[in-house]
N, C-alpha and C positions, 0 to 999 in steps of 0.2 A: 213838498217836504217842509211843511210849516204847521204851526198850531195857532189857533186863535183862542177860542174859549173852551174847547173840549179837548179831551185827551187825544193823543195821536199815537196809539199803540200800533206798531207794525206787527201784525198778528202773531200770536204765540205759535211756535213751530210744532207741528204734529209729527212725532217720531214714527218711523216705519216700524211696525211691530212684528213683521214677518222677516225671516232671514234666510240663511242658507238652506238649500234643499238637502234632505238627508243624503249623506254620502258625498256632499259637495265640499271641496276644500277651498274656502274663500281666500286663504292667504296665497294660494298658488294659481287660483283662477282656472283649475282643471278638475275634471271628474275623477274621483278615486273609487276604488272598490268598496262595496258595502260591507266587506268582511273585516273592517277595522283598519283598512289601509289609510284612511284620512288621519291627519295629525290632530291630536286632541288640543283644544284651545282652552287654556286655563288662565291663571293669573299672568303668566309670562307671554301668552300668545293670544290676546283678546281679539274678538272678531267685530266686524261692523254689521249693524242691522240694516242690510239692504236685501232686495229680492234676489233669489238665487241666480236668476239669469243675468243680473247686473255684474256678477262676479266674473263673467267672461271678459270684461274689459280690464280686469285687474283690481288690485286693492290699494293702489297708490293714489292718494288724494292730496299729495303734498302741494300741488299747484292751486288747489282750491282755497278760497279765502277762509279765514278762521271761523267765521259764522256758519258757513256751510259744513265745515268739518265738525264743529261743536254741536250743531243741531241735526245734521243729516247723516254724516259719515263718522260717527263717534266710535272708536274702537274700545268699547267699555264692557263687552259681553263675553261670557264664557259659553261653552257648548250648550248648557242648559238654559241660556238666556238670563241667567242671573248676573248682576253687576259685579265686576271685579272688586276685590276689597283692598288690593295693593297695586302700586304702580300708577295711580291716578295722576300724581304730580308730573311724572314723565310724559304721560299722554297729553296733559294740558299744555305742558311746555312745548311739546312738538307741534300741536295743532295751532299754537299761538304764533308760530313762525309765519311771517308774511312773505309770500312770493313776490317777485318783481312785478308781476301782473297786478297783484292786489295793491302793492304800493302805488303803482301808476294810477289805478282807479281811485285810491284814497286821495292822492294829490289833486287829481282832476275834479273830483267831486267838491273838495274844499275850495278849489279855485273857482269853480262854477258858482258855488254858494256866495262867495265874496263878490264876484262880478255881478251876479244878479242883484245883490243887496245894494251895491253902488249904483247900478242902473236905475233902481227903484227909488233912489234917494233915501235909503234906510240908514239907520244908525248901525255902524259896523264896529265892533269891539274885538280887538285881538288880545289874546291872553295865553299864558303858558302855565301848565299845571306844575305845581311845586310839591305835589304828593301823588301817589297812585290814584287813578280814577276808576270807579266801578259803577255800573248801573244795571238795573234789571236782575239783581240777585234773587228777587222773589219769584221769578218765573220757575215753574216746575221743570225739573231736569234730573236725569239719572245721577248727576254729580252732586245733587242736593242744593246747588246754587246755579241759577241761570245767568244769563248775560244778554243785554240788549244789542242785537245786531240789526243793521238796516237791510231789509230785503228789497230787491233781490241781490244786493251786492255782497252780503255776508261780511260787512265791516262794522266795527264798533261805532256807536253813535250816541249822542245825547238828544233825546226827543225834544221837539219844541215845547211839548206840554211840560216837560221837566224844567226847562229854562223858565217858562212862565211861572211855574209854581214857586221856584226859588226867588225870582224877582218880585213876585207879588208879596211873598213873606217879607222880603227886604223893604219893599215900599210901605207895607203896613207897619213894620218896626220904625221906620223913619217918620211916618206920619203920626204915630201915637207915642213914641218914646224918644225920637231923635231931636225934636224941638218942642218947645212949650209956648203956649199963649199966642200973642199976635205975631211974633216972628215967624212961626210956622205958617200962619195964614197968609203972610205977606210974600214969602219967597220959597218955602220948602214944601215937602209933601203934606197933603192932608188926606183924610180917608175918602173925601169926595173925589179927589184926583185919582185915587186907587180905583174907585168905582167907575169913573169915566174911562180910564185907560185899560184896566184889567177886567172889567165887568163886575156886575153885582151878582153875587151868589149867596142869597139870603138863607138858603137851607143849611149852610155850613159856615164855619168860621169861629175862631176863638172869641171874637168880640161879643158874640151872642150868648156866651156861657157866663151867667150871672156871677159865678163863684171865681172866675179867673181874673188875673190882674189885667188881662186884655180888656175885659168888660169895664173895669174901673177906669182904665185909660180912655176908652171910648166915651164914657160919661163925662170925663173932664173935657174931652175934645168936642163934644156935641154942641155946646153953646156957641163955639166959633163957627160951626157949620151954618147956623142960622143967619150969619152975616154974609155968607157967600152969595153973590148975585146970580150964580149959575145953578144954585140948588133948585129953584122952581122949575127950570128947564129939565133938570135930571129927573125930578119927581114926575113931571109931565110925561117924559119918555117911558116911565114905568107904569103909566096909566093912573097916577094919583093926581087928579085934577083939582083946580082951585075950589070951585063951587061954594064960594063964601067962607071956606075954611082958612084959618091962619096957617102960616108956614110951620109953626110949632105943631099944630094938629096934623098937618100933612106928613111931617117927618115921623110923628108918632104912628101914623098909618103904615108908613114904610116898615117900621120896626115890628108892628103887630102882624102885618101880612107878609113878612119877608120870605117865608117858605114858599109862597106862591108867586114871587116876583123874580125876574131875571133880566139881565141886560148884557148884551155882548160888548166886550171891551173894544176899544179902538185899535189896540196894538196887535201885531201879529208876530209870532216868534218862529224863526226857522230852526229846523233840526241842525245840529252841530256835528260835523265830521272831524274827529281828531286827526291831526297829521302827526304820525309817529316818526317822520323822516326815514332814516335808514335802520330803525330799530324794530323790535317785535313786541307783541303782547307779553306780559309777564304773569307769574303765578304767585299769589299770596296765600297765607294760611290763617285759618281760625282754629284755635285749640281750646274748645270748651272743657274746662276742668271739672265742672259740677253738673254733668249731664244727668246723672241719676237724681240729683236734687231738683233740677228744673222739671224733670218728668214726674216728680212726686214720689220717687221710689225710696228716698233716704234723706237724712239730714245732710247739710253741707259738711264735707270733710276733705282732707288732702290726700287721701289714700286711693282716690279714684284712678281709672285708666282712661285718660282722655283720648278721643279718636280725632285726629287732625282732619279738618275740612279744607280742601284746596279750592281756590276760585281764581278766575281770570281777572286781570286788571290791565288798564292802559298805563304805561309807565310814566313817571314824572318827567318833565321836560318836553311833553307833547304840546303841540300848538292847537288851540281852540279858537275859532273865529265865530263870534256870536253876531247874528243879524236880526235886528228888530225894526220893522217898519210900521207905518200908521196909515193903512188904506182907508180908514174912516175918519181921517183928520178933519174933513169938512163938517162933520157932526159934532166936533168939540167946541166948547166955548172959546172965545178969542184968546183968553189968557193961556189956556192949555195948548192952543195951536202954536203959540209962540214959544212955549216952555217945555213941551213934552220931551224933546231931545235932551235938554239939560237934566230933567228929572230922571230919565232913563240912565244917563251916565252916572248920576249920583247913586242910583239903585244898584248898578253894577259894582260901583266902588264899595258899597256896603256889603254886597254879596261876596265879593272877593275877600274882604277883610274879616268877615264874621261868619259866613254861612257855608260856603262851598257848594259844589254841584254833584249830583249823582247820589249813590248810596254810601252809607257808613260815614257821613260827614262828621258825626259826633265823635268819632275816634280818629279824625284827621285826614280821611280820604277826600278827594275832590277839591283840595285847596288850590287856588289859582291866583295869579297876579297879572295885572294888565301890562301889556307891552305894546309898543308901536309895531306897525307892520314890518318895519325894517329890523326889529329886534327879535322877531319870533322864530328865527332859526337858532338852534343851540348847538354849540360844540362842547362836548363833555370831556372832561379830564379829571379823573379822581373825584373829589367831592366838589369841585368848582365847575361853574357853568360860564362860558364866555359867549357873549352875544355876538352874532354874526348875521349877515344877510344871506338868505338862501335863494339861489337863482333858479327860476323855473327853466330858463334857456339852457342852463348847464345840465339840469336833470334830463331834459328831453334830448339834448345832444348826446349825452352819455348813453342813454337808452338806445338811441339810433345807431351809434357806432358799435355798441356791444351786442347788437341783434344778430350778428353773424355767428355761426356755430363755433364754439371753442373760445370766444372772446369774452373775457370777464370785465365787469364794470371798472374794477380797480386798474386793470391793464389799460383801459381807455383813459381813465382819469390821469394817469401819469405818463401817457404816451404823447408822441410828437404830433399825431394826427389831430388830437383835440386842441393842442396848442396852436396849430396852423389855422384851425377853425376859429379860434378866439381872435387871432391876429386879423382875420378877414372880416370881423364884425365892423360895420360902418357906423353904427350909432355909438358915439363916445360914452354916453351915460350907461348904456347896456354893457359896453366893453369893460368899463370900470367896475360895474357890479359883478360881472362874471369873473373877472380877474381876482377881485377880493374874495369871492367864494372859493375859487380854486386854491388860493393861498391858505385860506382857513382849513380846507379839507386836507391839503398836503401837510400842514402843520399838525393837524389832528392825528395823522398816520405817521408822523415823524419822518416825512419825505423831504421837506423843504430844505433842511440844512445838510442832508446827506442823500441825495437822489441816487438810486441804484439802477445801473444799466444805462446803455448808450441813449436809448429813446427818452428816458426820464431826464437825463442831463441836458439833452438837446431841448426838451420841452421847457425846462427851467430857464435856459438862456432866452428862449422866445418870450416867456412871461416877463423876464426882467427887461427885455427890449420894449415890450408893450407897456410896462409900468413907466419907463422913462418917456415913452411917447405920450402917455396920458399926462404926465407931469408938465410936459412942454405945452 
């Protein structure tokens, strides 16, 4: 689940093109008479494109993660297998609901990514989205907009290749425009650092377009590269040897032969699994007002009939944990061995402030801000967000106690049984963390000042006793 120098596309989903057998009623999972007894499926009763025999297990996929429902079990089809023209927003809203099973997988994947990063000595950056996040909108899909889901889990994710692309652009901006002259060479990013860490991809890049301001910035930057002691080593790695040539000549050879040269960068970028906490995916809308003009059918005017386009998003306030490590650190020059972490942190800061991640960043999507690990749980109230610590122990204990039939997570959260389990925790630091999270969750639901029911009142007494015990 990582990307180094190549794209990491978790393959495009292939939709099942065959569906219900003639006379088969998908919605009821039972055979009906061929004389018209089956219910017609139109705009208000769309069907799922699955093989006829699969309908025997029913047509309820509510427990499936959103990616499976969006790519495999999408109720978008009429009886003639044409796409419904209305009701798409409701369908997307429904399939964006995360079951408890999907939330559990999401939490554990994100936790595993973080633990793996820490074990590898990677740079781990925690952030929270401050606007909706979308990615993979260009994938082909009956909804006209795709979305990137991580297979086989069916959960939204940001591919490591996408992280690398944003950070590379941020590093290039910092190297060519963020600093000037000797200051950049002494302590900040340079384009040579970008090549060492992100790789050399001479076949593409704005710096090679003679008419762009990027190319002009590179020309200003170029003279400083000749003073870098590690430039000869980098050129040697690309196969541009000395052979009596000056360093200026060898750099010129790199520029002339760039399309045939490549170098794998030292950094590795992990996929990112957003943590939505207890929320679901959301639906946003694009409303193109000048469709006929864009299609070359008319001049632009305000009398058109725009057709809304709905698409899935990860809601703002979701946690993103970025993991970047350097498995080829030993191949770096000594200066970069010591500084690559600091450079990566600066790059994330620039990306958070100016670029964003995912799709539609030019119109405000994918904006994020860095938070510490303890700050990446959010309690939402109106337009304000209050930082809190989210306890994995509490999530798992709540799931364990609510696994019995008929027991809801909210009943467990305000119940005496959970309070007794908290009181029995032996680790003082863990007990304090869990108690703080419980208080935050209770306050979010307006329970703390007015607990309802005998069990909730007894639970609050226990929590108050635990709080006094911690203070002592």
